[in-house]
Backbone as CSV, one residue per row, in Angstrom:
resi,resn,N_x,N_y,N_z,CA_x,CA_y,CA_z,C_x,C_y,C_z
1,MET,163.362,-47.321,152.303,163.490,-46.834,153.674,163.470,-45.297,153.719
2,LYS,164.205,-44.674,152.785,164.265,-43.205,152.746,162.876,-42.610,152.518
3,ARG,162.123,-43.175,151.582,160.781,-42.659,151.274,159.848,-42.815,152.465
4,LEU,159.910,-43.959,153.143,159.081,-44.187,154.326,159.426,-43.180,155.421
5,LEU,160.717,-42.957,155.647,161.149,-41.978,156.639,160.660,-40.580,156.260
6,ASP,160.777,-40.239,154.977,160.285,-38.941,154.501,158.804,-38.755,154.824
7,MET,158.014,-39.755,154.501,156.570,-39.646,154.700,156.209,-39.548,156.181
8,LEU,156.827,-40.370,157.012,156.518,-40.346,158.442,156.926,-39.025,159.083
9,VAL,158.139,-38.568,158.802,158.622,-37.319,159.400,157.823,-36.127,158.875
10,ALA,157.518,-36.099,157.575,156.756,-34.983,157.002,155.361,-34.907,157.611
11,ALA,154.698,-36.042,157.760,153.348,-36.050,158.343,153.391,-35.583,159.793
12,LEU,154.335,-36.101,160.565,154.475,-35.700,161.969,154.820,-34.215,162.077
13,ALA,155.738,-33.758,161.232,156.135,-32.343,161.264,154.963,-31.431,160.911
14,LEU,154.150,-31.818,159.940,152.981,-31.000,159.589,152.027,-30.858,160.769
15,VAL,151.821,-31.940,161.494,150.932,-31.888,162.658,151.544,-31.009,163.753
16,LEU,152.806,-31.263,164.083,153.448,-30.529,165.175,153.671,-29.052,164.847
17,LEU,153.941,-28.763,163.588,154.252,-27.388,163.198,153.049,-26.607,162.684
18,SER,151.868,-27.215,162.698,150.690,-26.535,162.166,150.387,-25.205,162.876
19,PRO,150.564,-25.090,164.199,150.333,-23.768,164.806,151.318,-22.708,164.291
20,LEU,152.570,-23.079,164.123,153.572,-22.153,163.597,153.239,-21.771,162.150
21,MET,152.818,-22.758,161.371,152.459,-22.492,159.985,151.225,-21.594,159.888
22,LEU,150.257,-21.821,160.750,149.075,-20.961,160.792,149.467,-19.532,161.152
23,GLY,150.338,-19.379,162.139,150.813,-18.047,162.526,151.530,-17.343,161.386
24,ALA,152.371,-18.081,160.674,153.071,-17.491,159.532,152.081,-17.065,158.458
25,ALA,151.102,-17.910,158.184,150.094,-17.589,157.167,149.319,-16.328,157.552
26,LEU,148.932,-16.233,158.813,148.189,-15.055,159.272,149.046,-13.785,159.192
27,ALA,150.322,-13.893,159.559,151.212,-12.724,159.502,151.411,-12.261,158.060
28,ILE,151.590,-13.194,157.143,151.767,-12.839,155.733,150.502,-12.187,155.197
29,ALA,149.356,-12.776,155.501,148.081,-12.222,155.031,147.839,-10.831,155.596
30,ALA,148.159,-10.632,156.877,147.946,-9.322,157.504,148.850,-8.256,156.885
31,GLU,150.081,-8.639,156.541,151.015,-7.651,156.002,150.761,-7.348,154.523
32,SER,150.558,-8.390,153.735,150.513,-8.149,152.283,149.383,-8.880,151.552
33,GLY,148.414,-9.388,152.302,147.247,-10.002,151.680,147.455,-11.424,151.197
34,LEU,146.460,-11.888,150.485,146.474,-13.249,149.952,147.045,-13.232,148.541
35,PRO,147.572,-14.314,148.071,147.725,-15.615,148.713,148.931,-15.627,149.644
36,VAL,148.931,-16.543,150.589,150.059,-16.659,151.511,151.078,-17.683,151.011
37,LEU,150.644,-18.549,150.121,151.558,-19.535,149.546,152.015,-19.093,148.166
38,PHE,153.235,-19.443,147.855,153.840,-19.180,146.559,154.122,-20.540,145.941
39,ARG,153.702,-20.728,144.707,153.945,-21.993,144.006,154.788,-21.687,142.783
40,GLN,155.874,-22.427,142.655,156.792,-22.198,141.547,157.184,-23.527,140.918
41,GLN,157.271,-23.544,139.581,157.708,-24.748,138.884,159.181,-24.985,139.162
42,ARG,159.496,-26.175,139.619,160.872,-26.574,139.884,161.141,-27.896,139.195
43,VAL,162.418,-28.230,139.080,162.828,-29.469,138.432,163.097,-30.515,139.501
44,GLY,162.461,-31.673,139.339,162.603,-32.749,140.306,163.388,-33.931,139.764
45,ARG,163.190,-35.032,140.409,163.874,-36.280,140.040,163.569,-36.627,138.584
46,GLY,164.595,-37.011,137.876,164.430,-37.371,136.475,164.128,-36.190,135.572
47,GLY,164.317,-34.968,136.079,164.057,-33.777,135.282,162.585,-33.410,135.171
48,GLN,161.722,-34.088,135.944,160.285,-33.816,135.908,159.966,-32.511,136.638
49,LEU,159.076,-31.717,136.054,158.652,-30.472,136.686,157.565,-30.737,137.719
50,PHE,157.579,-29.963,138.783,156.529,-30.034,139.800,156.344,-28.649,140.400
51,GLY,155.206,-28.432,141.030,154.921,-27.165,141.694,155.385,-27.219,143.137
52,MET,156.420,-26.440,143.475,156.959,-26.407,144.831,156.295,-25.275,145.607
53,TYR,155.893,-25.577,146.835,155.214,-24.607,147.691,156.167,-23.978,148.693
54,LYS,155.958,-22.694,148.931,156.668,-21.959,149.974,155.697,-20.923,150.517
55,PHE,155.949,-20.457,151.724,155.218,-19.282,152.183,155.737,-18.103,151.375
56,ARG,154.837,-17.257,150.943,155.230,-16.083,150.157,155.987,-15.122,151.052
57,SER,157.213,-14.801,150.652,158.051,-13.896,151.435,158.331,-12.597,150.682
58,MET,157.769,-12.495,149.483,158.000,-11.311,148.657,156.656,-10.670,148.303
59,VAL,156.737,-9.497,147.746,155.519,-8.832,147.284,154.854,-9.697,146.215
60,LYS,153.573,-9.458,146.001,152.861,-10.196,144.962,153.507,-9.931,143.607
61,ASP,153.520,-10.945,142.759,154.082,-10.856,141.403,155.567,-10.490,141.393
62,ALA,156.298,-10.887,142.416,157.730,-10.572,142.505,158.516,-11.147,141.329
63,ALA,158.105,-12.302,140.815,158.825,-12.926,139.700,158.781,-12.051,138.456
64,ALA,157.729,-11.284,138.291,157.613,-10.409,137.127,158.444,-9.135,137.292
65,ILE,158.873,-8.857,138.523,159.590,-7.614,138.823,161.110,-7.804,138.826
66,GLY,161.596,-9.026,139.122,163.033,-9.214,139.259,163.477,-10.622,138.926
67,PRO,164.755,-10.934,139.219,165.354,-12.218,138.855,164.811,-13.377,139.697
68,TYR,165.057,-14.629,139.223,164.568,-15.798,139.949,165.325,-16.026,141.246
69,SER,166.513,-15.480,141.370,167.310,-15.676,142.577,167.477,-14.331,143.279
70,PRO,166.706,-14.094,144.340,166.782,-12.791,145.008,168.063,-12.628,145.811
71,SER,168.482,-11.382,145.969,169.644,-11.079,146.807,169.173,-10.859,148.239
72,ALA,170.114,-10.788,149.156,169.783,-10.630,150.577,169.014,-9.338,150.845
73,ASN,169.328,-8.283,150.133,168.677,-6.985,150.354,167.643,-6.675,149.283
74,ASP,167.075,-7.699,148.684,166.100,-7.535,147.614,164.900,-6.745,148.136
75,PRO,164.561,-5.613,147.502,163.434,-4.796,147.984,162.079,-5.482,147.815
76,ARG,162.019,-6.585,147.073,160.758,-7.311,146.904,160.403,-8.127,148.141
77,ILE,161.374,-8.375,149.031,161.133,-9.168,150.241,160.412,-8.299,151.276
78,THR,159.313,-8.822,151.802,158.536,-8.079,152.798,159.184,-8.198,154.177
79,ARG,158.673,-7.412,155.121,159.191,-7.460,156.494,158.971,-8.851,157.095
80,VAL,157.756,-9.370,156.985,157.473,-10.722,157.467,158.299,-11.728,156.665
81,GLY,158.450,-11.463,155.386,159.228,-12.339,154.521,160.668,-12.486,154.979
82,ARG,161.271,-11.400,155.424,162.656,-11.475,155.930,162.730,-12.418,157.128
83,PHE,161.735,-12.341,158.004,161.719,-13.207,159.181,161.532,-14.671,158.789
84,VAL,160.545,-14.952,157.926,160.295,-16.359,157.584,161.449,-16.947,156.780
85,ARG,162.156,-16.127,156.016,163.340,-16.618,155.302,164.485,-16.897,156.278
86,ARG,164.745,-15.955,157.184,165.859,-16.109,158.132,165.682,-17.348,159.005
87,THR,164.437,-17.647,159.357,164.146,-18.793,160.224,163.808,-20.065,159.439
88,SER,163.758,-19.963,158.114,163.406,-21.063,157.203,161.957,-21.524,157.342
89,ILE,161.123,-20.732,157.987,159.698,-21.055,158.079,159.070,-21.069,156.687
90,ASP,159.616,-20.268,155.779,159.062,-20.225,154.417,159.126,-21.572,153.711
91,GLU,160.007,-22.467,154.153,160.174,-23.773,153.521,159.164,-24.817,154.025
92,LEU,158.493,-24.568,155.123,157.630,-25.581,155.739,156.521,-26.118,154.833
93,PRO,155.899,-25.320,153.957,154.892,-25.911,153.069,155.441,-27.004,152.148
94,GLN,156.748,-27.080,152.001,157.337,-28.132,151.174,157.160,-29.514,151.799
95,LEU,156.759,-29.559,153.056,156.411,-30.850,153.653,155.270,-31.498,152.866
96,LEU,154.393,-30.676,152.286,153.332,-31.199,151.414,153.929,-31.814,150.151
97,ASN,154.971,-31.174,149.601,155.660,-31.734,148.438,156.318,-33.066,148.771
98,VAL,156.807,-33.197,150.003,157.413,-34.459,150.432,156.345,-35.547,150.482
99,LEU,155.199,-35.242,151.069,154.121,-36.230,151.138,153.650,-36.642,149.746
100,ARG,153.623,-35.700,148.809,153.194,-36.004,147.440,154.229,-36.819,146.673
101,GLY,155.470,-36.847,147.150,156.525,-37.591,146.460,157.330,-36.746,145.493
102,ASP,157.064,-35.439,145.420,157.832,-34.543,144.558,159.223,-34.286,145.118
103,MET,159.307,-34.282,146.449,160.545,-33.935,147.131,160.823,-34.936,148.242
104,SER,162.025,-34.819,148.778,162.452,-35.578,149.943,162.760,-34.561,151.041
105,LEU,162.922,-35.025,152.262,163.358,-34.108,153.310,164.761,-33.605,153.003
106,VAL,165.612,-34.501,152.484,167.010,-34.173,152.205,167.336,-34.511,150.757
107,GLY,168.023,-33.603,150.111,168.476,-33.773,148.734,168.930,-32.426,148.221
108,PRO,169.410,-32.360,147.000,169.770,-31.050,146.440,168.525,-30.169,146.383
109,ARG,168.658,-28.894,146.672,167.520,-27.987,146.559,167.045,-27.980,145.114
110,PRO,165.727,-27.993,144.894,165.232,-28.034,143.516,165.487,-26.724,142.778
111,ASP,165.990,-26.848,141.563,166.275,-25.681,140.729,165.067,-25.300,139.897
112,VAL,165.059,-24.055,139.432,164.112,-23.640,138.404,164.732,-24.016,137.063
113,GLN,163.908,-24.145,136.037,164.396,-24.564,134.726,165.519,-23.685,134.198
114,ALA,165.475,-22.390,134.478,166.487,-21.468,133.965,167.888,-21.817,134.457
115,GLN,167.990,-22.535,135.572,169.299,-22.891,136.115,169.933,-24.084,135.403
116,ARG,169.212,-24.746,134.531,169.736,-25.896,133.790,171.005,-25.534,133.044
117,SER,171.067,-24.324,132.519,172.217,-23.887,131.725,173.503,-23.764,132.542
118,LEU,173.407,-23.797,133.860,174.579,-23.680,134.719,175.343,-25.001,134.860
119,TYR,174.777,-26.097,134.345,175.327,-27.426,134.547,175.777,-28.063,133.236
120,SER,176.773,-28.935,133.335,177.092,-29.797,132.200,175.990,-30.854,132.125
121,ASP,175.877,-31.525,130.993,174.853,-32.565,130.849,175.026,-33.654,131.900
122,ALA,176.275,-34.065,132.138,176.534,-35.134,133.110,176.179,-34.693,134.534
123,ASP,176.549,-33.461,134.899,176.234,-32.961,136.245,174.724,-32.812,136.432
124,TRP,174.033,-32.340,135.391,172.577,-32.192,135.486,171.910,-33.556,135.678
125,ALA,172.337,-34.543,134.902,171.768,-35.887,135.026,172.033,-36.446,136.422
126,GLN,173.239,-36.235,136.947,173.578,-36.706,138.295,172.705,-36.006,139.332
127,ARG,172.566,-34.697,139.211,171.778,-33.911,140.163,170.311,-34.348,140.156
128,CYS,169.792,-34.680,138.988,168.386,-35.081,138.850,168.167,-36.568,139.097
129,SER,169.197,-37.267,139.565,169.063,-38.705,139.818,168.399,-39.004,141.161
130,VAL,168.233,-37.991,141.990,167.584,-38.147,143.293,166.478,-37.109,143.428
131,ARG,165.553,-37.349,144.361,164.522,-36.339,144.630,165.191,-35.113,145.252
132,PRO,164.749,-33.932,144.857,165.265,-32.730,145.518,164.761,-32.680,146.957
133,GLY,165.448,-31.896,147.787,165.101,-31.872,149.199,164.771,-30.499,149.744
134,ILE,164.133,-30.517,150.899,163.871,-29.277,151.633,165.191,-28.706,152.125
135,THR,166.081,-29.587,152.536,167.438,-29.184,152.903,168.405,-30.128,152.217
136,GLY,169.634,-29.707,152.144,170.662,-30.522,151.518,172.007,-30.258,152.152
137,LEU,173.011,-30.888,151.622,174.360,-30.752,152.170,174.837,-29.305,152.118
138,ALA,174.565,-28.604,151.016,174.992,-27.203,150.903,174.310,-26.326,151.944
139,GLN,173.010,-26.551,152.164,172.274,-25.740,153.142,172.736,-26.069,154.563
140,ALA,172.996,-27.330,154.829,173.405,-27.737,156.167,174.788,-27.207,156.533
141,LEU,175.691,-27.194,155.558,177.061,-26.783,155.854,177.315,-25.298,155.649
142,LEU,176.676,-24.704,154.635,177.002,-23.315,154.286,175.804,-22.370,154.259
143,ARG,174.597,-22.930,154.386,173.346,-22.157,154.308,173.356,-21.319,153.046
144,SER,173.016,-20.068,153.110,172.936,-19.233,151.909,174.280,-18.613,151.529
145,GLU,175.334,-18.897,152.311,176.653,-18.346,151.998,177.382,-19.147,150.921
146,ALA,176.825,-20.258,150.494,177.476,-21.108,149.489,177.566,-20.393,148.147
147,THR,178.721,-20.491,147.520,178.856,-19.986,146.154,178.147,-20.977,145.229
148,PRO,177.820,-20.563,144.012,177.202,-21.519,143.082,178.062,-22.779,142.882
149,GLN,179.380,-22.626,142.812,180.247,-23.797,142.620,180.248,-24.698,143.856
150,GLN,180.279,-24.113,145.046,180.216,-24.916,146.274,178.897,-25.670,146.346
151,ARG,177.819,-25.000,145.990,176.502,-25.632,146.004,176.476,-26.811,145.037
152,LEU,176.977,-26.604,143.832,177.020,-27.675,142.842,177.850,-28.849,143.345
153,ASP,179.035,-28.552,143.869,179.914,-29.619,144.360,179.259,-30.415,145.493
154,LEU,178.623,-29.717,146.431,177.980,-30.399,147.552,176.736,-31.167,147.107
155,ASP,175.974,-30.616,146.157,174.812,-31.334,145.628,175.244,-32.634,144.950
156,LEU,176.298,-32.566,144.156,176.783,-33.766,143.468,177.388,-34.757,144.456
157,GLN,178.079,-34.254,145.480,178.611,-35.140,146.522,177.472,-35.891,147.192
158,TYR,176.392,-35.190,147.490,175.245,-35.838,148.122,174.705,-36.968,147.243
159,THR,174.551,-36.717,145.946,173.970,-37.739,145.061,174.845,-38.986,144.992
160,ARG,176.147,-38.816,145.198,177.062,-39.972,145.178,177.073,-40.730,146.498
161,GLU,176.741,-40.041,147.599,176.864,-40.636,148.929,175.530,-40.831,149.643
162,VAL,174.421,-40.665,148.939,173.099,-40.681,149.556,172.892,-41.931,150.417
163,SER,172.397,-41.697,151.645,172.078,-42.773,152.581,171.180,-42.187,153.671
164,VAL,170.481,-43.049,154.356,169.629,-42.595,155.460,170.497,-41.967,156.548
165,TRP,171.663,-42.543,156.812,172.560,-42.016,157.843,173.006,-40.594,157.482
166,LEU,173.389,-40.379,156.221,173.785,-39.043,155.788,172.598,-38.085,155.905
167,ASP,171.411,-38.529,155.532,170.217,-37.687,155.670,170.011,-37.254,157.113
168,LEU,170.151,-38.179,158.051,169.972,-37.842,159.469,171.005,-36.815,159.928
169,LYS,172.245,-36.958,159.475,173.284,-35.983,159.827,172.956,-34.611,159.232
170,ILE,172.504,-34.586,157.982,172.178,-33.317,157.334,171.006,-32.637,158.042
171,ILE,170.009,-33.399,158.442,168.884,-32.822,159.195,169.391,-32.232,160.513
172,TRP,170.239,-32.955,161.214,170.806,-32.469,162.475,171.592,-31.174,162.257
173,TRP,172.477,-31.176,161.251,173.282,-29.978,160.954,172.394,-28.803,160.564
174,THR,171.342,-29.058,159.796,170.437,-27.996,159.370,169.732,-27.385,160.580
175,LEU,169.207,-28.233,161.457,168.520,-27.725,162.650,169.477,-26.926,163.530
176,ALA,170.711,-27.390,163.660,171.703,-26.654,164.457,172.001,-25.299,163.822
177,ARG,172.115,-25.248,162.515,172.417,-24.000,161.811,171.251,-23.014,161.937
178,ILE,170.029,-23.519,161.780,168.851,-22.650,161.890,168.706,-22.100,163.299
179,SER,168.986,-22.938,164.298,168.833,-22.500,165.690,169.992,-21.640,166.157
180,GLY,171.027,-21.495,165.313,172.153,-20.641,165.665,173.202,-21.313,166.497
181,ASN,173.182,-22.641,166.565,174.149,-23.368,167.377,175.305,-23.938,166.579
182,GLY,175.638,-23.330,165.461,176.778,-23.799,164.683,176.350,-24.608,163.484
183,SER,177.335,-25.106,162.762,177.049,-25.828,161.520,177.198,-27.327,161.662
184,ASN,177.962,-27.794,162.548,178.142,-29.246,162.694,178.024,-29.631,164.134
C-alpha cells in the first residue's frame, strides 16, 4: 500500500509541480549555469547506494570545496539556492527517485556513506530497514533545527512505527512547516 501511494502521489506531484520545477531550473541556470540538477550517492534501503537528485543550490563542484553537510551560512550556497532550500523546492527532483523505487515520500532522510560512522551497527541496520524519504519525522517536527541525536532518535522511531497513517501525518506536518503554519 505504501509503495502504491508513493508512486501515485509522486506521479501526480511531478505533473502538478512541473511549472514550479521548470521555473526553479531556469532560475538556477540563469544564475550559475548548467547543470541545474545535483546527483549524489546516498545510502538506501538495505544499505544499497543510489543516485539522489536535487536542484543544485550551491556553486559548481561544491563537494570538492567543503564538507558534505553545509552550514546555514555556507558561502557555497547561491542566492537562488538559499531560496530553493528555504522553500524545499530543491527536494522536488527526488520525486523521480520515488518513482524509481530508490526512495519513499516519507522515511529517514538518506545519508551519504560518510555518515555511517555516526551509527552503531544495530542503529544503522534499523535505519536502513526502510526506504529513505523526501521527508521524515525529524524534518516534519524539527526541520533543520534537529540535532544529530534528535534526528537519529526520530529516524529510528519512524522505522519502528512505520505506517501509511503516520506517513500521512508526516506529510501534513511537513507541508504546514514549509508553509510557515507551525509544526503540527
